[in-house]
C-alpha positions as CSV (number, residue, x, y, z in Angstrom):
1,M,8.9,18.0,-10.3
2,E,11.4,16.8,-7.7
3,P,13.0,13.3,-7.8
4,I,11.2,10.8,-5.6
5,P,13.5,9.8,-2.6
6,P,14.3,6.1,-2.4
7,M,12.7,6.0,1.1
8,V,9.3,7.0,-0.4
9,T,9.6,4.2,-3.0
10,V,10.4,1.7,-0.2
11,T,7.5,2.9,1.9
12,T,5.1,2.7,-1.0
13,S,6.3,-0.9,-1.8
14,S,5.9,-1.8,1.9
15,C,2.4,-0.5,1.9
16,L,1.4,-2.5,-1.1
17,I,3.1,-5.7,0.3
18,E,1.9,-5.1,3.9
19,P,-1.8,-5.7,3.4
20,T,-2.4,-9.4,3.4
21,P,-4.7,-11.1,0.8
22,T,-7.2,-11.4,3.6
23,D,-7.2,-7.7,4.3
24,V,-7.8,-6.9,0.6
25,P,-11.2,-8.6,0.3
26,Q,-12.2,-7.2,3.7
27,A,-11.7,-3.7,2.6
28,I,-13.7,-4.3,-0.6
29,T,-16.5,-6.0,1.3
30,S,-16.6,-3.3,4.0
31,P,-18.6,-0.3,2.6
32,A,-16.4,2.8,3.0
C-alpha cells in the first residue's frame, strides 16, 4: 500500500468540486 501523493488528493477534490449542481441531476436523469 503506497502513500497517496498530494496531487492525487487535489485532483480527486477538484473532480468532486468541478461538477456543478446542475450536472449532478443531469447525470442521474440520463440513463447510463
